[in-house]
Every structure is written in C-alpha cells, then in structure tokens.
N, C-alpha and C positions, 0 to 999 in steps of 0.2 A: 617438451612443451615449453614455449617461450613465456616470458613474464606477462606479456599482453594477452596471451591465450589463457593464462591462469585467471587474469582479471575478468576476462569475458566469460569464462566458465563460472566464476563466482557470482557475477552479475546475473547471469542466466538462471543460476540456481536460486538466488534470492528472489528474482522476479517470479519464477515458477512457484515458489513457496507462498508469496503474497497472493498470487492468483488463486491458489488452492484454498488459502484461508478465506479469501473473499467469497469464493463459491460456497464454502461451508457456512459462512455467516449469512449469505443470502438464502440458502436452502433451509437453514434452521430458524429463520425469522429474526435473527439478532442483528441484521444489517442496519435497521433503523437507528439503533443506539450507536453503532459504529460510525455511520455516516453523519449523525447529528454531532458527535464529538469532533469529527474532522471539519464539518461545516463551521462550528463555533470557533475552532482554532484559526481557520482561514479568515473568518470575519474579524476576529480580534487583531489580525495582522494588517488588514486593509485600512487605509486612511479614511477618516470620516469627512464628508463634505458638508 
C-alpha cells in the first residue's frame, strides 16, 4: 500500500463515519441542534455587510 493510498483510505473511513453519524442524528431527531450549531458557527465566520 502506497502512502497516498493510505491517505485515501483514511479519508474514506472518516467520510463514511461522518455520514453514518449524520444519518443517526437525522433519524433520532437530534439533527436540528446539530445543524443549528453548525449554522451559527458559519454565520459567525461570515463578514457582515
């Protein structure tokens, strides 16, 4: 296994993990809180006009 293949495998594993957590959050009804926190974080980073 080359180094780049290891990085791709690690990225795929991390991505799959986040997708599974997202599915669990949506099906359990806790996604609103999760997405609200992300939305507030993104809004705080955007410049105000």
